[in-house]
C-alpha positions as CSV (number, residue, x, y, z in Angstrom):
1,M,1.4,10.7,11.6
2,S,-0.1,7.9,10.1
3,N,1.0,4.1,9.0
4,L,0.7,5.0,5.0
5,A,-1.4,1.7,3.4
6,D,-2.9,1.0,0.2
7,K,-6.5,1.7,1.7
8,T,-7.8,3.9,4.7
9,E,-9.2,1.7,7.4
10,Y,-12.4,2.2,9.1
11,R,-11.6,3.0,12.2
12,A,-9.7,6.2,10.7
13,L,-12.4,6.9,8.8
14,S,-14.9,6.5,12.0
15,I,-12.1,9.3,13.7
16,I,-12.3,11.6,10.3
17,A,-16.6,11.2,10.2
18,R,-16.6,12.4,14.2
19,M,-14.1,15.7,12.7
20,V,-17.0,16.4,9.9
21,K,-19.2,16.3,12.6
22,E,-18.0,18.5,14.6
23,F,-17.4,21.1,12.2
24,E,-21.5,21.4,12.2
25,R,-21.3,23.1,15.8
26,L,-19.4,26.4,14.1
27,H,-22.3,27.3,12.2
28,Y,-23.8,28.9,15.2
29,L,-20.7,31.1,16.1
30,D,-19.1,34.0,15.0
31,M,-15.9,33.8,12.7
32,T,-14.5,35.9,10.0
33,K,-15.2,35.6,6.6
34,A,-11.2,34.1,6.2
35,D,-11.8,31.6,9.0
36,D,-15.0,30.9,7.9
37,W,-13.5,30.1,4.6
38,D,-10.6,27.8,5.7
39,A,-13.3,25.8,8.1
40,C,-15.3,25.2,5.2
41,Q,-12.0,23.8,2.6
42,A,-10.9,21.7,6.1
43,R,-14.7,20.0,6.3
44,N,-14.5,19.5,2.4
45,L,-11.1,17.8,2.3
46,L,-12.0,15.9,5.5
47,Q,-15.5,14.8,3.6
48,G,-13.8,14.0,0.4
49,I,-11.4,11.5,2.6
50,I,-14.5,9.7,3.7
51,E,-16.6,9.9,-0.3
52,T,-13.4,8.2,-1.6
53,S,-13.4,5.6,0.8
54,G,-16.9,4.6,-0.4
55,Y,-18.7,6.0,2.9
56,Q,-20.8,8.8,4.2
57,V,-21.2,10.6,7.8
58,N,-24.2,9.1,9.6
59,Y,-25.8,12.4,11.1
60,D,-28.5,10.0,12.6
61,R,-27.7,10.9,16.2
62,N,-29.6,7.7,16.9
63,S,-27.2,5.4,15.8
64,N,-23.5,4.6,16.7
65,K,-22.3,4.2,13.1
66,P,-20.2,7.0,12.7
67,L,-20.3,5.9,8.7
68,L,-22.8,4.6,5.9
69,K,-21.4,2.6,3.1
70,N,-21.9,4.8,0.4
71,H,-23.8,2.2,-2.1
72,K,-24.1,4.8,-5.0
73,H,-20.9,4.4,-6.2
74,D,-17.6,3.9,-5.3
75,L,-15.0,6.3,-6.7
76,R,-11.8,4.0,-5.9
77,K,-12.9,1.9,-9.0
């Protein structure tokens, strides 16, 4: 699936950020309670990968950068 490393590279985090944004499209669709819960859990896990790497998802549609550096705190330190 992936090469294991000490740090997740930016490109991998960028792909994950795009996946997190895709979950937003589910809000307008009908889902069972169980499926909605599972989708929410999956989104939260992906978001956690990004946040533990010191970034946050950039939701600005006018920006080409999928991630923003989280200057508040780096959870890996």
